[in-house]
N, C-alpha and C positions, 0 to 999 in steps of 0.2 A: 507792731503793725505793719511797718514798711517791708520787712522780710517776709511776712505771710502774703502781703499784696503782690510781691514780685515773684513768689515761688511758681505760680502756673506758667509764667513767661519763660522762666529759666527751664522748667521742666519740658515745655514744648519745644524749646530750642535743642535741649539735650537729646529729645526723641527724634528730631530731624536729623541731628548728627549721627545717632545710633542707626537710624533707618539707612542714611546714605553709606554708612560703613558697611552695613549688612549687605546692601546691594552691590557694592564694590566686591565684597568677599564672595557673593554668589556668582557674579560675572567672572571672577578670577578662577572659581571652582569649575565652572563650565569650560573655560579654555584649558584648565589643567586635565580635564578628562579627555580631550582630544590629543594632548601632547603624546601619551604613550602610543596611541594609534599611529600617528605619523612617525614616531620614533621607530617603530616596529617596521614601517615601510622604508626607513632610511631617508625620508624626505626632509632633509635637514633645513631647507629654506622655510618650509611650513612650521617645522618645530621651533625654529628661531622666531618666527613671526608671532607664534602663539605665546612663547615664553616672554616675549617683549610686551605683549598685551597684558599679560599676567602682572608683569611688573609696573605697568601704567597704573593697574588698580591696587596693586599691593607692593609698592616699591621697596618695603623692608623685607620682603621675602627672601630669605638666605637660600631656600631650596630652589626657588626659580632662578635665582642668580647663578648658583652653582650649575644647575642644569643648562643654563644659557652658555656658560664658559665650555662645558663638555660638548655641547652642540656646535660652537664654533670650532672647536678642535677637531670635530668630525668634518666639518664642511671645508675648513682651510688646513687640513692635514698636511698637504703637500706644499704649503707656503713656507719659504725659506726664513722668514722672520715672524712666524706665529707667536712663538713664546715671547719674543721681543715687544710685539705690539700689545699682547696681553699685559706685560709689565708695565709698559708706557701708559696705557689707559687705566690702570689701577683697578680693573673690573672685579678682581678678587678681594679688594679691600671693602669690606662691608661698611666702613665709615664714610666711604665716598659716595656722593649721589649717583645711583645707578644709571640714570638718564645720560648724565654727563660722560660717564665711562663708556656707554655703549656708543655715544656719538664718536668719541675719541677713537675707538677701536674700529669702527666701521669706516671712519675716514681714512685711517691709516693702512688697513689690510689691503686696500686696493693697490698699494705700491709693491710690485713684484716683478721679477724678471720677465720680460716679454710684454708687460702692459705699456699702455701709451699714457702720456701725460702732455699738459699744456703749460708753457711758460709765457708770461705776458709779453716778453721781448723776443724770445727765441722761437716761439710757436710750438708745434707739436714735436715730440720726441719719443723714443722708444727706450725703455729701461734695459739696459745691457746687463747689468749686475747690481746686486744689492746686499749689503751685509750690516751688521749693527753699526758700523763706524761710517760707511759711505754708501752713496748711490751713484751708479755711473749711467749717463743717458746719451743716446745718440740722437742729435738734432740734426737737421738736414744742413750739410755744410758745416756742421760743428759737431763732430762726433767725439765721443769719449769724455764728455764734460763731467766732472766729478763734484759732487756736493756732499755735505754732511747730511745725515738722515734727517736731523732737526731742520735744516735749511730747506731740504726738499719737501717735507711735510707742510712747511709754511708757505712755500713759494709756487708749488706745482699743483696743477689741478688734474685729478685723474680723468681720463677720456675713455669712452667706450669704443671698441673697434669699429662699431656701425656709425660713428659720427662723421659727418661730411668732412671735417677737418682732418680726421685720421685717414679717411678714404683718399683724400687729396694728397696726404703725405706717403701713403703706400703705393696708390695706383692712380695717379692723375689722369691717365688715359681714360679709365673708367668713368670717371666723373664728367670728364670732357665729353665723351661719347653720350652720356645721359642728356647733358645740356644741348647738344646739337641734334640728337636724334630721338629723344624720349623725354620731353619737357614735363610730362606726368611724373615719370620715375624720378626725374631730377628734384622736383618739388617735393615729393614724397620723402625722399632722402633728406632733403633740406629741413622739412617741417618735423620729421622725427628727430632730427639733431637739436631742433629747438623747442622740444617739448610739446609738439603738435600745435603750436601757433608762432606766427612770426609777424612782425610789422614791416610796413613797406620800406622804411629806412634801412632795416637790416637786410632785406632782399637786395636792395641797391648796394648796400656795402659789400655783400657777399659776391655778386656777380661782377662788379666793377672792381673793388679795391683787393679783396682777398684772392679771388679766383682769376680775375682778369679777363673774363669772358667777352665783356663789353666795354667800350669807351663811353665816357659820360655823355657825349653828344648823341649816342644812339639809344640812350636808356629810355627815353619817353616813347618813342616808336615801338620799341620792343616790349616794353611793359604794357601798353595799350592793347597790343595784339595777344600777348601772354594772358593778360587779365581776362579778356574775352573768353579764351580757352579755358582757363580755369574756372570761371563762373559756371560754365556748362558741364563741367565734370563733377560727377556724383561724390567723388572722394574729397572735394574741397569745398570751402564756403567762406564768406566773409562775415565778420562779427557784426551783428546789427548795431551793437552800441559803440563799436569803433571800427569805422569804415576802412581804415588802412590796415586792419589785422586780418591776415589770411589764416584760415584753421584747416587742420587735417581732421576729418571725421573719423571716428573709430569704426563707424559702418558707413558704407556708401549711402548717400542721399542724392536723390535726383534733383536736377536744377529746379524742376517744378515745385518739388517739396521744400527745397531750400529757400526759394523766393517766397513761398506762401508762409514759412516759418519766420523769415525776416520781417514780412510785412505785419504780421499780428503781434510781434514782439516789439516792434517800433512804435513808440508813443508820438513821436514828432510827426505832424500832419504832412509837412513838406517832404519829409524822408518817405512817408508812406506813399505819397503820390509819385515820388521817383521810382520806388520799387514797383508800384503797380504799372507804371508806364514801360518799365523794363519788361515786366511780365507779358505785356501786349506785343512786344517786338518779335517774339520767338514762338514758333508753332508748339515747341516741346513744353511751353509754360502755359498752355491754354487753360488748364485747370486752375493754376495760380490766378490768372487773370479773372477768371470767373469768380473765384473766392473773393478777390478785391473788389470786383464790381458788387457782389452781394453786400459787402461791408459798406461801400459808398451808397448804395441804394437805400439801406436802413438808415444810415447817418443823415442822408438827405431829407428823410422823412420826419426826423425828430429834432434835428439842430435848428436852432434860430440865428446861428452866427453866419453873416452873409458871406464872408471869405469861405468858410467850410462848405456852405451850400454851393458856392460856385465851383469849388474843387470837385465836389461830388458830381455835380451837373457835368463838368468839363470831362472827367474820367468816363462817366457813363456814356456820354456821347461818343468818346474814342472807342470804348469797348463795343457799342453797338454798331459802329462802322466796321470794326475789325471782325466781329462776331455777330452778324445780323440774326442768326438763329440761336444765339446763346440764350440760356434760360436763367432768370433770375426769380428766386421764390418771393412772392409777395406775402 
């Protein structure tokens, strides 16, 4: 009786598992249909991406695994240690978890002659030579440093040539010129190096400690001026949930739209009032100011909280003084 009673539950669970398996298989088949298209185009980055997605849904697929190895060989055919890093990753060993092998290979393959790396005490360096037994790195003022391959992999961080630290290593005059004459270009470089967002403490550390462009006593006046400039730039914005975090937009956003977006995403009433008052101060943010006024007008009519009603009244009075012809929809 107990077995009969439990049978429907087990059957339902099995069906869900089977349904999930079929869905993963269907998704993997969809990606597989695209692999050959991009293989013909010799777009190895896309082939690798698709094969990795297949292996997420079907990690035991030996075909996808073998195809991935072949794609890696096509992409990194000129790498001096390609076969060595494939061996170290054990990606051809079907008994090893494929995701772990992929992570190991992709972490290591970036180490090659001419590439840049970062060491926590020596800073940025350039790989002068590499072989299965050793890697030689040229650090500034400390050229020809030799490490075993295992030590290099564990202690060095690969760096893109476009990173601000690498730019400072290869051409400090270029970075200095950006800081002095093109603050927009400097911050674009800085934020791209920090994955498109950076907190105030890191900005301060970069311009004072690492790059030495400012003395500590000059920081506050420089940042106040720079912050005002960046706030009006359509390429940058400040995180509404984290006020000391500067963001590099993927697409340029006007100062007006950025303020309006911050205002409506912020739930804290005091912060809303601060943003709304900021919108009032500049002519280019008139539309944002009107949007804020519309919000406060509607809230004033429905809220019973005395403090909130006062804030609404206060802002609306400021808005009407600044824009006597401004229109708010009733």
